[in-house]
Backbone bond lengths (Angstrom), bond angles and torsions (degrees), N, CA, C in turn:
res aa  C-N    CA-C-N  psi(-1)  N-CA   C-N-CA  omega(-1)  CA-C   N-CA-C  phi
1 X - - - 1.445 - - 1.537 108.13 -
2 X 1.318 115.73 122.36 1.467 120.40 179.49 1.527 109.52 -71.66
3 X 1.311 115.00 142.59 1.453 119.26 -179.90 1.531 110.81 -132.99
4 X 1.337 114.43 162.45 1.461 120.37 179.26 1.520 109.24 -140.63
5 X 1.308 115.03 145.61 1.452 122.72 172.64 1.521 107.38 -96.25
6 X 1.325 116.93 122.71 1.454 121.20 174.47 1.523 107.98 -100.81
7 X 1.327 115.40 114.15 1.464 122.41 178.51 1.526 105.97 -93.86
8 X 1.329 115.67 102.10 1.458 121.77 -169.80 1.535 111.46 -92.98
9 X 1.324 115.09 114.43 1.470 123.69 169.04 1.529 115.35 54.04
10 X 1.302 117.08 36.47 1.468 119.58 174.71 1.532 107.10 -82.22
11 X 1.318 113.87 69.18 1.460 123.43 -171.61 1.523 110.21 -114.40
12 X 1.317 115.37 155.33 1.458 120.98 -176.55 1.522 113.51 -53.41
13 X 1.317 118.53 -42.25 1.460 119.82 -178.15 1.526 113.07 -64.03
14 X 1.323 118.23 -20.61 1.457 121.56 179.54 1.526 113.70 -100.57
15 X 1.331 118.51 -39.29 1.474 119.85 -171.01 1.523 114.99 -109.45
16 X 1.312 118.26 -8.76 1.461 121.56 174.39 1.527 107.79 -91.93
17 X 1.333 118.19 131.98 1.469 119.46 -179.91 1.536 113.98 -54.58
18 X 1.321 117.69 -24.41 1.468 120.82 178.18 1.531 112.01 -86.37
19 X 1.326 118.06 -1.63 1.459 121.96 -177.87 1.514 112.73 -66.52
20 X 1.316 115.76 152.21 1.465 120.68 -175.51 1.530 113.72 -71.64
21 X 1.324 118.06 -18.77 1.466 121.55 178.04 1.538 109.15 -136.24
22 X 1.319 114.64 47.96 1.472 123.03 -177.96 1.524 110.55 -54.76
23 X 1.329 116.63 130.75 1.465 120.08 -177.80 1.523 112.81 -77.44
24 X 1.323 117.51 -10.06 1.456 120.14 174.15 1.509 114.64 106.26
25 X 1.330 115.74 -166.15 1.460 121.29 -170.16 1.522 115.66 -65.34
26 X 1.324 117.83 -13.41 1.464 118.62 177.69 1.533 111.86 -81.88
27 X 1.327 117.54 -14.64 1.473 120.52 -178.32 1.531 112.58 -57.46
28 X 1.343 118.68 -50.48 1.471 117.96 -179.19 1.528 113.42 -61.63
29 X 1.331 117.01 -25.27 1.464 119.68 -177.62 1.523 112.79 -69.28
30 X 1.335 117.71 -22.19 1.465 118.47 -178.82 1.526 113.35 -99.83
31 X 1.320 118.28 -14.95 1.469 120.11 -174.69 1.526 111.90 -59.22
32 X 1.320 117.38 -46.99 1.466 120.14 179.78 1.533 111.24 -62.77
33 X 1.323 116.35 -41.47 1.479 120.49 -179.74 1.532 110.90 -65.23
34 X 1.334 117.09 -41.42 1.466 120.70 176.86 1.526 109.45 -62.70
35 X 1.316 116.50 -42.98 1.462 120.68 179.71 1.533 111.32 -61.94
36 X 1.313 116.68 -39.78 1.471 121.01 177.07 1.526 111.04 -61.21
37 X 1.322 116.93 -41.93 1.467 120.33 179.47 1.523 111.33 -67.05
38 X 1.316 116.20 -42.08 1.469 119.82 177.39 1.526 109.37 -57.84
39 X 1.322 116.75 -47.20 1.469 121.76 179.96 1.524 111.01 -60.98
40 X 1.327 116.87 -45.04 1.471 120.97 -179.12 1.528 110.87 -63.43
41 X 1.313 118.30 -43.41 1.468 121.45 179.38 1.530 110.39 -64.54
42 X 1.322 116.56 -42.26 1.467 119.79 178.39 1.516 110.81 -62.16
43 X 1.327 116.87 -45.20 1.468 120.50 -178.93 1.525 111.82 -64.62
44 X 1.325 116.89 -31.78 1.464 121.14 179.05 1.527 112.21 -81.00
45 X 1.326 116.48 -7.30 1.457 119.96 -177.80 1.518 112.94 78.42
46 X 1.330 116.30 16.04 1.464 121.03 178.87 1.524 110.16 -87.48
47 X 1.298 114.85 159.77 1.455 122.75 -176.53 1.525 111.68 -74.17
48 X 1.335 115.96 134.28 1.462 122.72 171.92 1.522 106.83 -116.90
49 X 1.329 115.69 122.97 1.463 121.11 -179.23 1.526 108.35 -122.74
50 X 1.303 115.49 129.70 1.455 121.73 177.79 1.525 109.21 -95.42
51 X 1.327 115.17 122.98 1.450 122.39 177.65 1.530 106.10 -100.84
52 X 1.325 116.41 119.89 1.465 119.62 -170.01 1.524 113.05 -127.46
53 X 1.329 114.76 114.43 1.452 121.19 171.49 1.523 107.71 -54.72
54 X 1.306 116.46 131.78 1.469 120.37 -178.01 1.528 107.95 -153.03
55 X 1.318 114.69 108.39 1.463 119.81 -173.13 1.523 112.76 -112.22
56 X 1.323 114.40 154.32 1.459 120.64 167.67 1.532 106.93 -78.60
57 X 1.330 117.94 156.51 1.469 119.94 -178.51 1.530 114.25 -59.05
58 X 1.333 117.57 -25.19 1.462 120.78 -178.75 1.534 113.35 -105.03
59 X 1.327 117.11 22.20 1.461 121.89 -175.95 1.531 111.35 -56.65
60 X 1.325 116.48 136.63 1.462 121.97 179.65 1.527 113.04 -63.91
61 X 1.326 117.48 -21.33 1.465 119.98 178.13 1.529 111.51 -60.50
62 X 1.331 115.83 -22.95 1.460 119.85 -178.02 1.525 112.77 -73.90
63 X 1.333 117.20 -0.74 1.457 120.00 170.19 1.526 110.14 -81.46
64 X 1.340 116.39 -17.27 1.462 122.13 179.16 1.523 110.20 -104.27
65 X 1.319 117.19 -47.38 1.462 123.43 -179.39 1.526 109.14 -118.67
66 X 1.319 116.22 151.04 1.466 119.72 177.66 1.530 109.58 -63.21
67 X 1.333 117.44 157.46 1.472 120.27 -179.08 1.525 112.11 -54.43
68 X 1.333 114.45 136.42 1.471 121.49 -178.40 1.523 108.72 -158.94
69 X 1.318 115.57 157.28 1.468 122.96 174.19 1.529 112.18 48.00
70 X 1.312 116.67 47.64 1.458 121.30 179.01 1.526 108.85 -77.46
71 X 1.325 116.04 132.18 1.463 122.73 -178.45 1.528 110.86 -44.70
72 X 1.337 115.22 133.31 1.452 121.21 175.24 1.517 115.31 82.77
73 X 1.330 118.11 -0.01 1.461 120.28 179.58 1.528 110.86 -99.46
74 X 1.308 115.66 160.98 1.468 121.46 176.58 1.525 109.82 -60.95
75 X 1.320 116.66 -36.05 1.458 120.63 -179.91 1.515 114.18 -60.29
76 X 1.325 117.55 -26.43 1.467 122.23 -179.03 1.525 112.43 -88.27
77 X 1.317 117.78 -0.81 1.466 121.06 -178.76 1.523 111.06 -87.32
78 X 1.338 115.42 150.96 1.464 121.10 176.32 1.523 108.22 -62.14
79 X 1.324 115.44 138.63 1.463 121.89 178.09 1.533 108.31 -52.14
80 X 1.329 118.50 130.02 1.471 121.89 -170.90 1.530 115.79 -52.03
81 X 1.310 117.23 -36.64 1.464 121.05 -178.66 1.534 112.66 -66.99
82 X 1.313 116.81 -16.01 1.469 122.33 -176.07 1.524 112.39 -115.30
83 X 1.295 116.82 19.17 1.464 123.47 -172.18 1.537 113.18 -51.63
84 X 1.325 116.07 133.00 1.474 119.52 177.93 1.531 111.00 -69.08
85 X 1.324 114.60 151.57 1.462 120.38 171.30 1.530 107.64 -75.89
86 X 1.316 117.36 156.28 1.474 119.49 -177.58 1.530 114.38 -55.14
87 X 1.330 117.36 -32.69 1.462 120.16 -177.41 1.532 113.23 -85.89
88 X 1.317 118.19 -6.59 1.460 120.25 -178.28 1.528 111.10 -80.41
89 X 1.310 113.78 152.40 1.459 121.89 -173.25 1.525 110.52 -87.46
90 X 1.320 115.03 135.59 1.463 121.86 173.87 1.525 107.32 -118.01
91 X 1.322 115.33 124.41 1.462 121.38 179.22 1.532 107.75 -110.85
92 X 1.340 117.19 108.08 1.465 118.48 175.44 1.526 109.92 -77.74
93 X 1.325 115.30 145.76 1.468 120.04 179.05 1.523 109.38 -140.41
94 X 1.331 115.38 154.56 1.460 121.03 178.25 1.525 112.46 -114.75
95 X 1.283 117.54 -5.25 1.458 121.81 -179.69 1.524 109.60 -127.36
96 X 1.317 116.90 176.19 1.454 120.86 -173.08 1.528 113.16 -61.77
97 X 1.311 117.84 -46.09 1.457 120.93 -177.95 1.526 111.40 -79.90
98 X 1.318 115.20 136.24 1.465 121.00 177.00 1.526 111.68 -69.25
99 X 1.324 117.77 -12.80 1.459 121.40 179.83 1.526 112.47 -91.12
100 X 1.329 117.19 -25.52 1.461 120.77 -172.35 1.533 111.07 -72.30
101 X 1.319 116.10 114.83 1.451 121.61 176.36 1.519 114.88 70.50
102 X 1.339 116.96 20.64 1.466 120.70 179.12 1.530 109.61 -124.70
103 X 1.322 115.72 176.15 1.468 119.18 176.27 1.533 111.69 -102.92
104 X 1.336 117.17 25.94 1.461 120.63 -179.08 1.528 111.74 -59.11
105 X 1.318 118.20 -49.04 1.468 120.67 -177.74 1.529 110.72 -59.18
106 X 1.315 117.34 -45.86 1.463 121.45 178.33 1.527 110.85 -60.96
107 X 1.315 116.71 -43.69 1.466 121.85 179.29 1.525 110.79 -59.49
108 X 1.319 116.75 -44.89 1.465 121.09 -179.85 1.526 111.59 -67.09
109 X 1.316 117.05 -45.41 1.467 120.45 -177.69 1.523 111.52 -67.07
110 X 1.332 117.66 -35.49 1.472 120.42 176.61 1.524 111.70 -61.56
111 X 1.304 116.79 -26.87 1.461 121.72 -178.84 1.521 112.91 -101.48
112 X 1.321 116.76 5.70 1.458 121.19 176.70 1.520 114.52 70.77
113 X 1.323 117.26 23.23 1.464 121.44 -178.95 1.526 109.88 -75.31
114 X 1.324 115.53 131.42 1.459 121.96 178.06 1.525 111.95 -121.94
115 X 1.336 116.23 -15.54 1.459 121.33 -175.80 1.519 110.00 -126.32
116 X 1.336 115.61 131.66 1.456 121.61 180.00 1.518 110.13 -119.16
117 X 1.317 115.51 139.50 1.455 122.68 172.47 1.522 106.15 -117.51
118 X 1.340 116.43 125.72 1.457 121.07 -176.54 1.518 111.18 -109.03
119 X 1.336 114.27 136.20 1.455 123.01 172.86 1.528 107.17 -137.41
120 X 1.334 117.69 157.13 1.457 119.62 173.99 1.512 114.93 126.90
121 X 1.332 115.56 -154.98 1.464 122.99 -175.56 1.523 109.60 -132.87
122 X 1.246 117.52 159.64 1.450 131.53 -18.05 1.533 107.86 -90.60
123 X 1.320 115.86 138.63 1.462 121.29 -175.91 1.526 112.14 -51.54
124 X 1.312 116.15 -46.25 1.470 121.35 -173.33 1.524 113.48 -86.82
125 X 1.319 117.53 0.09 1.461 119.13 179.56 1.528 108.52 -122.30
126 X 1.310 118.25 -90.95 1.465 120.67 -172.00 1.523 114.00 -69.15
127 X 1.333 117.42 -34.99 1.467 118.69 177.40 1.525 109.47 -68.20
128 X 1.322 117.39 -46.45 1.463 121.81 -179.71 1.532 112.22 -60.15
129 X 1.327 117.43 -49.02 1.464 119.64 -176.44 1.526 112.04 -71.67
130 X 1.314 117.08 -30.45 1.467 119.71 174.08 1.523 109.88 -68.33
131 X 1.323 116.91 -43.16 1.466 120.85 177.84 1.527 110.63 -61.42
132 X 1.330 116.91 -43.43 1.471 120.37 179.79 1.522 111.06 -61.44
133 X 1.323 116.83 -47.59 1.465 119.71 179.89 1.523 111.62 -65.66
134 X 1.311 117.44 -35.07 1.472 120.45 177.30 1.529 110.67 -64.63
135 X 1.323 116.79 -43.98 1.464 120.29 179.10 1.528 110.64 -65.01
136 X 1.344 117.93 -37.19 1.458 121.00 178.02 1.526 110.95 -63.34
137 X 1.321 115.85 -23.43 1.472 121.67 179.26 1.534 111.69 -98.02
138 X 1.336 116.03 11.74 1.465 123.51 174.36 1.524 114.86 70.88
139 X 1.328 118.52 21.96 1.459 120.11 172.56 1.520 108.90 -78.87
140 X 1.326 115.78 147.44 1.461 121.03 168.70 1.526 105.04 -79.29
141 X 1.340 117.74 130.40 1.459 121.15 -174.55 1.522 110.67 -127.25
142 X 1.330 114.39 133.76 1.457 122.36 171.83 1.521 108.17 -123.14
143 X 1.319 115.99 145.10 1.460 122.06 173.95 1.521 107.14 -123.44
144 X 1.317 115.70 129.74 1.465 120.54 179.42 1.527 108.63 -86.62
145 X 1.331 116.50 108.40 1.466 121.86 -173.04 1.531 113.26 -56.66
146 X 1.313 117.22 -34.74 1.470 119.93 -177.81 1.522 112.18 -88.81
147 X 1.336 116.56 7.50 1.461 120.67 179.74 1.521 111.43 -125.90
148 X 1.341 115.81 20.92 1.464 121.72 173.97 1.526 108.13 -135.51
149 X 1.322 116.02 150.89 1.461 120.36 176.39 1.517 109.62 -159.58
150 X 1.346 113.95 176.89 1.455 121.02 179.34 1.518 109.83 -153.13
151 X 1.301 116.42 166.41 1.465 122.04 176.07 1.522 111.25 -73.53
152 X 1.325 116.88 -15.36 1.462 123.30 -178.62 1.526 107.75 -121.81
153 X 1.327 116.78 103.29 1.460 120.39 -174.48 1.528 113.42 -68.43
154 X 1.317 118.27 -31.55 1.467 119.84 175.57 1.523 110.20 -65.26
155 X 1.319 116.72 -44.04 1.467 120.98 178.21 1.531 110.57 -66.33
156 X 1.317 117.65 -35.58 1.472 123.46 176.74 1.533 109.24 -58.36
157 X 1.325 116.39 -49.63 1.468 121.32 -178.51 1.533 110.72 -65.42
158 X 1.316 116.30 -43.24 1.471 120.09 178.46 1.527 110.88 -62.55
159 X 1.321 117.33 -42.28 1.471 120.58 -179.93 1.526 110.97 -62.82
160 X 1.328 117.06 -41.97 1.471 119.45 177.37 1.524 110.10 -60.44
161 X 1.317 116.48 -43.66 1.466 120.89 179.03 1.522 111.17 -61.98
162 X 1.324 117.40 -45.65 1.464 121.30 179.89 1.529 111.26 -63.38
163 X 1.320 116.38 -41.56 1.464 118.95 178.78 1.523 110.83 -59.98
164 X 1.332 116.62 -42.78 1.459 120.49 -178.25 1.522 112.26 -72.05
165 X 1.336 116.99 -49.28 1.461 120.05 -171.08 1.525 114.53 -84.16
166 X 1.334 117.21 -30.31 1.464 120.28 -176.70 1.522 111.90 -99.96
167 X 1.340 116.08 -42.64 1.458 119.70 -175.16 1.536 114.28 -93.23
168 X 1.316 117.70 -14.13 1.456 120.08 -178.01 1.525 112.89 75.10
169 X 1.326 116.70 26.42 1.459 121.79 176.73 1.529 108.29 -78.29
170 X 1.309 116.63 138.24 1.452 121.05 175.78 1.515 108.76 -84.28
171 X 1.341 115.96 124.87 1.460 120.61 175.72 1.519 108.17 -96.02
172 X 1.315 115.28 125.03 1.470 121.15 -175.83 1.508 108.98 -112.68
């Protein structure tokens, strides 16, 4: 069964302390773990896909969250320590789910991917909604608990619980 690692929103605006929507002190704790997974997937010859929040300056999401990950800015770039290889796929997104309005599903199906492993931020927002949409599309989904975090730790814990108990996501 082909599998893919989805690196969700490991972008400067979220994981760099100078980022405009920094998730906080738990961000550095997951960077090494995410990097380990990227390395393991690459060594196994498995697909690594970067899911990247990328907004227009007037994006409606900014009525809920402060401006972040604006196209063409440093904040919208993948955190340097986790930089994609030239041949790796980057999927830009404007909404919480990596599937909404993107070609992620087509990209995965073209490569015969049936299993997804999710890492990144924020557990209760983009990771959760990506996991939900993946399960609705019948993908097997795992989330690495030590490689996801959020600015709200209570919401992080609740999202992990919901993914496991409601969506059937495997927590590793």
